[in-house]
Structure formats: C-alpha cells, structure tokens
C-alpha positions as CSV (number, residue, x, y, z in Angstrom):
1,V,-39.1,42.5,-2.9
2,S,-37.9,41.7,0.7
3,M,-35.2,38.6,0.4
4,S,-35.1,38.1,4.2
5,G,-37.9,35.4,3.7
6,K,-35.1,33.2,2.2
7,V,-33.0,33.6,5.0
8,S,-33.4,32.0,8.9
9,A,-34.1,34.2,11.5
10,E,-30.4,33.5,13.4
11,E,-28.4,33.9,10.0
12,L,-30.8,37.7,9.6
13,E,-29.3,38.4,12.8
14,E,-25.8,37.5,12.0
15,I,-26.2,39.9,8.7
16,R,-27.8,42.6,10.6
17,E,-24.5,42.3,12.8
18,G,-22.3,42.5,10.3
19,F,-24.0,45.3,8.5
20,Q,-23.5,47.5,11.9
21,K,-20.1,46.5,11.2
22,V,-19.7,47.8,8.0
23,D,-21.9,51.0,8.3
24,V,-19.6,52.8,10.7
25,D,-20.8,56.2,10.3
26,H,-24.2,54.4,11.2
27,S,-26.1,56.3,8.8
28,G,-27.9,53.0,7.5
29,F,-26.5,52.9,4.4
30,I,-23.6,51.2,3.1
31,C,-21.7,53.1,0.9
32,A,-18.5,52.3,-1.2
33,S,-15.9,53.9,0.8
34,E,-17.4,51.8,3.7
35,L,-17.0,48.8,1.9
36,G,-13.7,49.7,0.8
37,D,-12.5,50.4,4.4
38,L,-13.8,46.8,5.5
39,F,-11.4,44.6,3.7
40,R,-8.3,47.2,3.7
41,E,-8.7,47.1,7.5
42,V,-8.6,42.8,7.7
43,G,-5.6,43.0,5.0
44,C,-7.4,42.5,2.2
45,P,-7.7,45.6,0.1
46,L,-9.8,45.0,-3.0
47,P,-9.6,47.4,-6.0
48,G,-11.7,50.1,-7.2
49,Y,-13.5,48.1,-9.7
50,Q,-14.2,45.3,-7.2
51,I,-15.6,47.4,-4.7
52,R,-18.4,48.9,-7.4
53,E,-19.0,45.3,-8.5
54,L,-19.7,44.5,-5.2
55,L,-21.9,47.9,-4.3
56,Q,-23.9,47.1,-7.5
57,K,-24.6,43.2,-7.1
58,L,-26.2,44.2,-4.1
59,D,-27.7,47.6,-4.9
60,R,-30.9,47.1,-6.4
61,D,-32.5,50.2,-6.1
62,K,-29.6,51.8,-7.7
63,D,-28.8,55.1,-5.1
64,S,-25.2,54.0,-4.9
65,R,-25.2,52.7,-1.5
66,I,-26.6,49.5,0.4
67,N,-29.7,49.6,2.8
68,F,-30.0,46.4,5.3
69,E,-32.9,45.0,3.0
70,E,-30.3,44.9,0.2
71,F,-27.7,43.5,2.5
72,T,-29.4,40.8,3.5
73,A,-29.2,39.4,-0.4
74,V,-25.5,38.4,1.3
75,G,-27.2,35.7,2.9
76,N,-28.7,34.2,-0.5
77,D,-24.8,33.6,-1.9
78,D,-23.2,31.2,-0.3
79,K,-19.5,32.8,-2.1
80,M,-20.1,36.2,-1.0
81,A,-21.6,35.7,2.5
82,Q,-18.3,33.4,2.9
83,G,-16.0,36.3,2.1
84,F,-18.2,38.7,4.3
85,R,-18.1,36.9,7.1
86,K,-14.3,35.7,7.0
87,A,-13.6,39.8,6.9
88,L,-16.2,40.8,9.8
89,S,-14.4,38.1,11.7
90,K,-11.0,39.4,10.9
91,K,-12.5,43.4,11.9
92,E,-13.8,41.7,15.4
93,G,-9.8,42.3,17.0
94,V,-10.3,45.7,15.7
95,V,-11.3,48.9,17.9
96,A,-13.3,51.6,15.6
97,I,-12.2,55.5,16.8
98,K,-14.1,58.1,16.1
99,G,-12.4,61.3,15.6
100,T,-13.0,64.3,13.7
101,S,-10.3,65.8,10.9
102,E,-8.9,69.2,11.6
103,L,-9.7,70.0,7.9
104,S,-13.3,69.0,8.3
105,S,-16.2,68.5,10.5
106,E,-17.7,65.1,9.5
107,G,-16.5,62.5,11.9
108,T,-13.9,60.6,10.3
109,T,-12.3,56.6,12.4
110,H,-9.6,55.7,12.4
111,S,-8.7,52.2,13.6
112,I,-6.1,50.5,16.3
113,S,-6.4,47.1,16.7
114,E,-6.4,45.4,20.1
115,Q,-3.4,43.3,19.4
116,E,-1.5,46.4,19.0
117,R,-3.0,47.9,22.0
118,F,-2.2,44.7,24.2
119,A,1.1,45.1,22.9
120,F,2.2,48.4,23.2
121,A,0.6,48.6,27.1
122,N,2.5,44.8,28.1
123,Y,5.8,46.5,26.2
124,I,5.8,49.8,28.4
125,N,4.5,47.6,31.0
126,S,7.6,45.1,30.9
127,S,10.3,48.1,30.2
128,L,9.1,51.2,32.9
129,E,8.4,48.6,35.6
130,K,11.1,50.0,38.0
131,D,11.0,53.2,36.9
132,P,10.3,55.5,40.1
133,D,8.5,58.5,37.8
134,C,6.3,56.2,36.1
135,K,4.8,53.8,39.2
136,H,1.5,56.5,38.9
137,V,0.4,55.4,35.5
138,L,1.8,51.8,35.7
139,P,0.6,48.9,35.5
140,I,-1.0,50.0,32.2
141,D,-4.1,47.9,32.1
142,A,-3.6,46.1,28.1
143,N,-7.5,45.6,28.3
144,T,-8.8,48.8,28.4
145,G,-8.0,52.7,26.9
146,H,-5.7,53.3,29.7
147,L,-2.9,53.3,27.7
148,F,-3.9,56.5,26.2
149,K,-4.0,58.3,29.3
150,A,-1.1,57.3,30.6
151,V,1.1,59.1,28.5
152,A,-1.2,62.2,28.6
153,D,1.6,63.9,30.7
154,G,4.3,63.2,28.6
155,I,6.8,61.5,31.3
156,V,6.2,58.2,29.4
157,L,6.6,59.2,26.1
158,C,10.0,60.9,27.1
159,K,11.2,57.8,29.2
160,L,10.4,55.6,25.7
161,I,12.1,57.8,23.5
162,N,15.4,57.5,25.4
163,L,15.0,53.6,25.5
164,S,15.1,53.7,21.6
165,V,17.6,55.9,21.7
166,P,19.3,56.4,25.1
167,D,20.6,59.9,25.8
168,T,18.4,61.9,23.3
169,I,16.3,63.6,26.4
170,D,18.4,65.4,29.8
171,E,16.2,63.5,32.1
172,R,16.6,67.0,33.7
173,T,14.4,68.0,31.7
174,I,11.6,66.2,31.9
175,N,8.6,67.7,34.4
176,K,8.3,64.8,37.1
177,K,6.4,66.6,40.3
178,K,3.4,68.6,41.1
179,L,2.7,68.9,37.1
180,T,0.5,72.1,35.8
181,A,-0.7,72.4,32.3
182,F,2.2,74.4,31.2
183,T,5.0,71.4,32.7
184,T,2.8,69.1,31.4
185,Q,2.6,71.2,27.7
186,E,6.3,71.4,28.0
187,N,7.0,67.5,28.7
188,L,4.8,66.9,25.7
189,N,6.6,69.1,23.3
190,L,10.1,67.8,24.5
191,A,8.4,64.5,23.8
192,L,7.3,65.2,20.1
193,N,10.7,67.6,19.3
194,S,12.8,64.7,20.8
195,A,10.7,62.0,18.6
196,S,11.1,63.9,15.8
197,A,15.0,64.1,16.3
198,I,15.1,60.6,16.3
199,G,13.1,60.1,13.0
200,C,9.0,59.6,14.2
201,Q,6.9,60.9,12.2
202,V,4.9,63.6,14.1
203,V,3.8,65.9,11.2
204,N,0.2,67.1,12.2
205,I,0.8,65.7,16.0
206,G,0.3,68.7,18.7
207,A,0.7,68.4,22.3
208,Q,-3.0,68.8,22.9
209,D,-3.5,65.6,21.1
210,L,-1.4,63.6,23.0
211,K,-2.5,65.3,26.3
212,E,-6.3,64.1,25.1
213,G,-4.8,60.8,24.0
214,K,-6.1,60.6,21.0
215,P,-5.7,56.4,20.2
216,H,-5.1,57.0,16.5
217,L,-2.0,59.3,16.6
218,L,-0.5,57.5,19.6
C-alpha cells in the first residue's frame, strides 16, 4: 500500500532528495550501514540497536533494507521526519567522495566537509602566498577541488611540513623546477617520510595517492 498519498507533492520531492542523499551507493535501497553513516557523519552517531529499530520501523517488506516507497513513511511520522531533516541539512555541508578500497573492488565512500576543504585552502594561501616556489599553484580556489591538485607535485606539502616543524626538510632537497614523473615522486616520498618523522599518521598512504590528489587521504 502506497503511503505517498498522505504526503504532498512538495514533501514527496523533499523525501526523494533525502533518500538519494542517504543512498550513497545509488542502489535504490538504504541499508543499515548507510543509515549509520548518515548519523555518524553529521556528528550524531546512533548505537546499533537504534539503527536496527529505525530500519525495522520503515522496512515493511522485511528484506532488511529500505526502498523509496518505504522511506516515504518518514513523512508520516513528525518526530522521525524532524530527525532525518536535521541530519540531512547537516549533511549538506559534507562532500561525499567515491573511492575504491585497496582491499576491495567495491566502492567505498569517504567524506570531507566543505568547511575543512575551505579552511585548508585558505590556510595554505595565507601561509605560502609569498613563497616563490608555490606561485605555480597559488592562490588555491577554496570553493573547488583545486586544493587536491595543488599538492600533487609535493612542493606545497614539503613547505607545509617546514611550517609546522621548521627545518624538518632541507629546502635544497626539494625538486622545484622542470619536474618529471621521477622528481615529483621524489618530492612526494620526501613529504611522506618527513610527515611521518614529525608524528603524522601516514600508514597506507603512498606517493601515488598524493599525486592523484585523493581527498580522503589528504
């Protein structure tokens, strides 16, 4: 039985948009992990039993997942609708980034908030604006993914490490001109090794990841 008849067309469209935001793998269904991710992502993690209760409340055909028709029932429960609306509005400021795990061929989703990206970009712009070695990538456009491309040759990363802990890297060891694939690789390895030396967590991060500008690792 369709529940959408009790919901206005405008509300139905809002619910549809909400469904698409939660259904990050675009399978057409919402599973328990996607529900959990939604609330964890917006800073309101729910214990497993509450996720299961929420799933059971909406899962009318008992297939352990929620289709769009079942999700429209959210509109009939004021308390539930309010909770989802609050979570989804917080999610607006989060950019979902599709990645592929090294251990699995299935897509995994990582998140970085727009505020974080904006803050990182502005920090780099203000800290390195007078550095002639960085003028080829600065200023970074804080409103786009330019940040992730700007670090691809390793120069900015090396400079940031020296800003954090002065003289960690000897400037003479940074390749700065007429970069090739090899000299870029040297810069990125230098940045990774130096980051590790000053206490940054760089497990499972390689030079190629940085070169490709993988946002969730940066």
